C-alpha positions as CSV (number, residue, x, y, z in Angstrom):
1,M,117.3,77.4,153.9
2,T,114.5,79.9,153.0
3,R,114.8,79.4,149.2
4,T,113.0,76.5,147.6
5,V,113.2,74.9,144.3
6,R,109.9,76.6,143.3
7,G,111.6,80.1,143.6
8,V,110.0,81.1,146.8
9,Y,112.2,83.2,149.1
10,R,111.1,84.2,152.6
11,G,107.5,83.3,151.7
12,A,107.4,85.4,148.5
13,T,107.7,84.4,144.9
14,A,109.9,86.2,142.4
15,D,107.0,88.1,140.9
16,E,105.7,89.2,144.3
17,R,109.2,90.4,145.3
18,R,109.4,92.3,142.0
19,A,106.0,93.9,142.5
20,E,107.0,94.9,146.1
21,R,110.2,96.6,144.9
22,R,108.2,98.4,142.2
23,R,105.7,99.7,144.8
24,R,108.6,100.9,147.0
25,L,110.2,102.7,144.1
26,M,106.9,104.4,143.2
27,D,106.3,105.5,146.9
28,A,109.9,106.7,147.0
29,A,109.5,108.7,143.8
30,L,106.4,110.4,145.2
31,E,108.4,111.3,148.3
32,V,111.3,112.7,146.5
33,I,109.5,114.5,143.7
34,G,106.6,115.7,146.0
35,N,108.9,117.1,148.7
36,Q,112.2,118.0,146.9
37,G,111.2,118.6,143.4
38,W,111.9,117.0,140.0
39,S,115.5,118.3,140.0
40,A,116.2,116.0,143.0
41,A,114.7,113.0,141.4
42,T,117.6,110.8,140.4
43,V,117.8,107.0,140.2
44,R,120.2,107.0,143.1
45,A,118.0,109.3,145.3
46,V,114.9,107.2,144.7
47,C,116.7,103.9,145.2
48,E,118.1,105.2,148.5
49,E,114.7,106.3,149.6
50,A,113.2,103.0,148.6
51,H,116.0,100.9,150.0
52,V,116.2,99.1,146.6
53,G,119.5,98.5,144.8
54,P,119.9,100.4,141.6
55,R,120.1,97.2,139.6
56,F,116.6,96.4,140.6
57,F,115.3,99.8,139.5
58,Y,115.7,98.8,135.8
59,E,113.7,95.6,136.1
60,S,110.6,97.8,136.5
61,F,111.4,101.2,134.9
62,E,113.4,102.2,131.9
63,D,114.5,105.5,133.5
64,M,113.3,108.2,135.9
65,N,110.9,109.6,133.4
66,A,109.1,106.2,133.2
67,L,108.9,106.0,136.9
68,A,107.6,109.6,137.3
69,A,105.0,108.9,134.6
70,A,103.8,105.8,136.4
71,V,103.4,107.8,139.6
72,H,101.6,110.6,137.9
73,D,99.3,108.3,136.1
74,E,98.4,106.4,139.3
75,I,97.6,109.7,141.1
76,V,95.4,110.9,138.3
77,E,93.6,107.6,137.8
78,T,92.9,107.2,141.5
79,A,91.6,110.8,141.9
80,L,89.5,110.6,138.8
81,T,88.0,107.3,139.7
82,R,87.0,108.5,143.2
83,T,85.6,111.7,141.7
84,L,83.4,110.0,139.2
85,A,82.2,107.6,141.9
86,A,81.3,110.6,144.1
87,V,79.5,112.3,141.2
88,A,77.5,109.1,140.4
89,A,76.5,108.8,144.1
90,A,75.4,112.5,144.4
91,P,71.8,113.6,144.0
92,D,70.7,114.3,140.4
93,D,71.2,118.0,140.7
94,Q,73.9,120.1,139.0
95,A,74.9,121.9,142.2
96,A,75.2,118.7,144.2
97,K,77.2,116.9,141.5
98,T,79.5,119.9,141.1
99,R,80.2,120.0,144.9
100,A,80.8,116.2,144.9
101,A,83.2,116.4,142.0
102,L,85.3,119.3,143.2
103,G,85.2,118.3,146.8
104,T,86.4,114.8,146.1
105,M,89.0,115.8,143.6
106,I,90.5,118.6,145.8
107,A,90.4,116.4,148.9
108,D,92.1,113.5,147.1
109,L,94.9,115.6,145.9
110,T,95.5,117.7,149.0
111,D,95.1,115.0,151.7
112,D,98.6,114.2,150.6
113,P,100.0,117.5,149.1
114,R,102.8,115.6,147.4
115,R,100.2,114.2,145.0
116,A,99.1,117.7,143.9
117,R,102.7,118.9,143.5
118,V,103.6,115.8,141.3
119,T,100.5,116.2,139.3
120,F,100.5,120.0,138.7
121,S,103.6,121.7,139.9
122,E,106.6,119.5,139.3
123,A,105.4,118.6,135.8
124,H,106.9,121.8,134.6
125,G,110.4,120.4,135.1
126,S,109.9,117.3,133.0
127,E,108.8,117.0,129.4
128,V,107.3,113.6,130.1
129,L,105.4,114.8,133.1
130,M,104.2,117.9,131.3
131,R,102.7,115.7,128.5
132,R,101.1,113.6,131.2
133,R,99.8,116.8,132.8
134,F,98.2,117.9,129.6
135,T,96.6,114.5,129.2
136,A,95.3,114.5,132.7
137,M,93.9,118.1,132.4
138,R,92.0,117.1,129.2
139,A,90.6,114.0,131.0
140,V,89.3,116.0,133.9
141,A,87.9,118.6,131.5
142,E,86.2,115.9,129.4
143,A,84.6,114.5,132.6
144,M,83.3,118.0,133.3
145,V,81.9,118.3,129.8
146,T,80.1,115.0,130.2
147,Q,78.4,116.2,133.4
148,T,77.3,119.5,131.8
149,R,76.5,118.3,128.3
150,G,73.1,119.4,127.3
151,L,73.4,122.9,128.7
152,V,74.3,124.3,125.3
153,P,73.3,123.2,121.8
154,K,75.4,120.4,120.3
155,E,76.8,122.8,117.6
156,N,78.2,125.0,120.4
157,E,79.8,122.2,122.4
158,R,83.2,123.7,121.7
159,V,82.3,126.5,124.1
160,L,81.6,123.9,126.8
161,Q,85.0,122.2,126.1
162,A,86.8,125.5,126.2
163,V,85.2,126.6,129.5
164,S,85.9,123.2,131.0
165,L,89.6,123.5,130.2
166,V,89.8,127.0,131.6
167,L,88.1,125.8,134.8
168,T,90.3,122.8,135.1
169,G,93.5,124.8,134.7
170,G,92.4,127.5,136.9
171,F,91.4,125.2,139.8
172,A,94.7,123.4,139.5
173,E,96.6,126.6,139.9
174,L,94.4,127.8,142.7
175,V,95.0,124.5,144.6
176,L,98.8,125.0,144.2
177,V,98.6,128.6,145.5
178,W,96.5,127.4,148.5
179,L,99.0,124.6,149.3
180,D,101.8,127.2,149.2
181,G,100.0,129.4,151.7
182,G,99.0,132.1,149.2
183,L,95.3,131.8,149.9
184,D,94.1,132.5,153.4
185,C,91.3,130.0,153.8
186,D,90.7,126.4,154.9
187,R,90.0,123.6,152.5
188,D,86.3,123.7,152.9
189,E,86.3,127.4,151.9
190,L,88.5,126.6,149.0
191,I,86.1,123.9,147.8
192,A,83.2,126.3,148.3
193,V,84.9,129.0,146.2
194,C,85.7,126.6,143.4
195,T,82.1,125.2,143.5
196,E,80.4,128.5,143.3
197,F,82.7,129.7,140.6
198,A,82.0,126.5,138.6
199,L,78.3,126.9,139.1
200,T,78.2,130.5,138.1
201,T,80.2,129.8,135.0
202,T,78.0,126.9,134.1
203,E,74.9,129.0,134.4
204,S,76.4,131.5,131.9
205,L,77.1,128.8,129.3
206,P,73.9,129.2,127.3
207,R,74.3,133.0,127.1
208,L,78.0,132.7,126.2
209,A,77.3,130.1,123.5
210,N,74.6,132.3,122.0
211,R,76.9,135.3,121.9
212,L,79.7,133.3,120.3
213,S,77.4,131.8,117.7
214,R,76.8,135.3,116.3
215,L,80.5,136.1,115.8
């Protein structure tokens, strides 16, 4: 007998088995959504990929939207945590910190292209994922604002926020185009282009804020 009176089965407690099934479902959702798209993401498809019975799906997630949201949140949280750590470790120089931020974020999302597709592309097929995408983009933009705050007067900080959102959205689309083969360069070149664009835009912030303040 492998079951004991304390609820341990094959060396794992009920909570451990539940956590393991949840992990398999999240990994399976990443595989299905990241490779086949949101339209293919059904409870049945994910359960088959995870080798988890459908009845166990609902012990962890209310529905596919809840599962997809959990996967999306994990991807964004991991990428943002690693990016902020890289920025903190970079020299106290705007160019170095910008390169660290963009290099880490782009590498984190493209080392496994499924992560970028779930975060940016497939969100368009799901209202829940789209809301998560908006939240993630604002979080990344806010991190950018934090790193560049002080370049413009406080009363013009809305300019900094607007530029950060434009850059965040633009870089996301550029990464997707690159992953799809629409941009003929390697990843180092992609990161270099994004970095130079961000630095050039950042350098223009004081002038832009000054112009807008007169409107």
